[in-house]
N, C-alpha and C positions, 0 to 999 in steps of 0.2 A: 187569287192564287199565285199569280206571278209575283206580286209584291211580297207575299209571305215567303216564298221560296228564296227570293232575293235577300230578304232580311235574315233568314236562317243561314244562308251561305256566307253572308258578311260576318255573322257571329262565329262561324267555324274558322274563317281565315284569321280573325282577331285572336282566337285562342291558341292557334298553332305557334305563333312566336313565343308566347308565354311558356308553352310546354317545352320549346327548344331551349329557352334560357334556363329553365329548371333542370333539364337533363344535362346541359353543359356544365352547370355549377356542381352537380353531383358527380359528373365524370372528372372535373378538376380536382375535387377532394380526394378521389380514389387514385387518380393517376399521377399527381405531382405532390411534393412536400415543400412546405415553406422553410424548414430548418433541416440541416444535414445531421444525420445521426453520428455522434462522436463517441459512442460507447465502445466501439471497436478500437478507436485510436487511443483512448485512455487505458485500455487493457494492455496496450503494447509496452509502455514503460514499466508497468507493474510486472509484466512477464520478464522484462529485461533485468529488473532489480532482483527478482527471485532467481534468475539464472546466474547473476553476478554473485549473490549470496551462496548459491550452491557451489560456484567455482571457488570461492574463498574457503568454504568448508572442505572442499576437495583438496585445496592447497594445504590447509591445516593438517589434514590427515596425512598428506604426503610429507610435511615437515616433521610430524611426529614419527613417521616411519623412518625419516632420515636420521633423527636423533637416536632412534633405537637401533640404528645400524651399527654393528660392531666396529667397522672401520672409522666411523665418525667418533665413537667413544675412544678409540685408540689414538686418534689424532688429537683430541682434546686433552687426554692424559699426557701425551708427549709434549704438547705446548705448555701445559702447566709445569711439567718437570723442567723444561728449558727456562721458563720464567723464574722458577725457584733457584736454579743453578746460577742464572745471571744476577739475581739479587744477592746470593751468597758471595759471588765474586766481587760485586761492587762493595759490599760491606767489608770484605777482607782487605781489598786495596785501599778503601777509605780509612780503615783502622790502622793501616800501615803508615800513612802519612799524617792522619789526624786521629790520634788515639782517643776516640770519644768515650770509651769505657774508663780510661784514666782521667779524663777531664771531669767526670762526675766526682771523682775523689777530691779534686782540688776545689770544688764548689760545695763540698759537704761541710758547711759552717753554720753557726747559729749566732744569736745576739751576744751571748756570753763570750764566745771565742773572738768575735770582732772587737768587743770592748777591751779584752785582755791584750789582743794583738796590737791594737792601736796604742795602748799604754806602753807596751814593750818597745814599739818603734820610736816613741817619743822619749822614754826614760828606760833604757835597757841596763842601767848600772847596778840595780839591785837584784837582777835575775841571776840565779845560780845554775840551775840545771838546764843545759841547752841541748841535751840529747833528745832525739826523736824516739818516741815509744813505738815498740813493735809488738805485734800479736801474730804468732805463727809465721814468722819471717816476712810479714807484710806490715808496713806502717799503718798505724791507726788513723782514723779520719781526723781532719783538722779540728773538728768541734770537740774532740776528746783530748787533744794535745796542742797546746799553744805554740810549741816549737815546730810543728809541721807546717810546711809551706802551703799556701793557698793562692788561688787566682781571683777570688772574690774581691779582696781588698785592693790589689793592683788594678783590676778592671774598673772598679768604682772610683778609685783615686784618679785614674787617668781621665775618665769622663768628667769628674769634678774639676780637675785641673783645667780642662778645656773651657768649661763654663766660667771658672774664675778668671781665666785669661781673657775671655770675652768681656767680662765685667771690667777688668782693668783697662782694656783697650777702650771701652766705652767712656770711662772717666777721663781718658786723654783725648776724646773726640776723634779716635782713630778706628772705631769699630766698623767692620764691614764683613759680610759673609766670606768674601774671598780671603781676607786677612786671617779670619778665624780658621778657615780651612788650611791655610799655610801653616798656622801655628800647630794645628792638630797633626798634619802630615809630617812636619819637621820633628815633632816629639816622637811620633811613631817610628820614623826612619832612624832616629838616634837610638831608640830602644832596640830595634832589630840589629843595627850595627854593633851595639854593645854585646848582645847575646852571641852574635856570630864571632866577634873578636874573642870572647871568652871560650867558645867552643874550639876555635883554632888554637888558642893558647893551651888548652887542655890536651889537644891532640899532639902539639909539638913537645910538650913537657912529658907526654905519655903518663898521665896520671890515671890510676885505676880508682875510679870513684863511682858511687851510685847516683851522682847528680845527673839528672836528665835535662833535656832542653826546656821542659815545662818548669822544672825547678829553677833554672837560671832566669827564665822569664818572670817567675814570681818574685825572686829575690831582687831582680833589677827593677821591678815595678813598685817595690815598697818605697822608693825614694819620692814618689809623687805625694805621699802623705806629708812629708816635710816641706815639699815645695808649696803645697796648699797652705800650710800653716804660715810660711814666710810671706806669701803674696797677700793673704788675708790680713796679716798683721801690718804689712806695709800700706794696704788700702785704708785701714782703720786709724793707724797711728803714725803714718809717715815712713820715710825712708830709714831712719834710725831703728825703728821697731822691726822693719824688714831685715836689716842686717843682723840684729841681735837674735831674732827668732830663727833665721836661716842658719846662722852659725851654730845655734844649739841643735837644730835638727840635723845638720851635717855631721856634727860630732856624734850624735846619737846613732845615725845610720852607719857611720864608720865602725863604731863599737859593735853594733848589731851584726854587721856583715863579717867582721873579724871572728866573733865568737860563734857564728853559725857556720861559716865556710871552713873554719879550721878543722871542725869535726868531719867535714866531708872530704876535703882535700888531703888532710893528714890523718886519714882514718887508719892506715896501716901502722904508722908509728904510735898513734894513740892507743890502738888496740893491743899492741905489744908492750905498752908502758915505757917506751924508749924516748929519749930526748930527741929533738929534731936536729939531726946532724947529717953531714954529708952534702955533696953538691946537689943531689937530686931532691932531698928534702928542703934544701935552701931555695931551690927553684919553686917548690910548692908554696913555701912561705912567702916568697916574693910575689907569686901569682895571687895568693890570697890578699895580700896587702894592696896589690895593684887594683884588684876588683873592688875592694872596699874604698880605696882612695879615689877611684873614678866616680863614685856616687856623688860626693860633694861638688865635683867639677860640673857634672851634668845638671845638678840642682841649681847652681849659680848661672850656668849658661842659658838655661831655659826659662829663667825667671827675672833676671836683672833688668831686662828691657820693659817689663810690665809695670815697674814702679818708677815714677818721675817725681 
């Protein structure tokens, strides 16, 4: 009996630790967690983004309400009116110094006009009618009248002259960008000085003429056509060809300027059908001949050093 009781007691003590271990594992599963629950943390940024979007929508509604404000509309209308007034003022002052609307007239040319004008500049001896045509007190566009001055031929002739001058300097092994720039700037300065001198002479002689500054610039720029012919002839056939072609072009530009300017500077006497008499008309004639005579001098001065 004692042995049996002792054996049963031993079995009970052996089962008690196993029961404690089972209870402790079950308690650990219920009481503690292996990983932290982050569902609440992830919900935070989503809530912040939704709040930010709601704030932007609120700001948008406030911007729309601001644009619909009568004061803002009045300020925008006032600003646009100030901008339009400033643009009109700039256009008005710019047109005073640089008549852009008039410049369009001087570039209204076509291929037929350019061909006829170049032929007239090289051979003006057979041309009879030198008067500019008018339509309702305004001169017609150059493409409809070969006698009308233009700026297309002078501008293209000036650029071509600079290119030909660079070619001539290259044949002499003297070409450099600096020297070509000096050639272009000197030609431009001489052209501006010529136009200013003519304007001053017209003011001193008190000539009532419809010649404008752009007209004088156009007439002074026609000499570059003869200069190109002379330089190209000299490059192809030597110095004798240069002198012969330049002499021909100088005589042609002299006749062209005389027959063109006499209708401008002597318009009063020509309109009345009177002969050119008196000291005042003689001054006008001398001025016309001086302007025409200055063209061959400039042509020789700006080209003689290009031919060796």
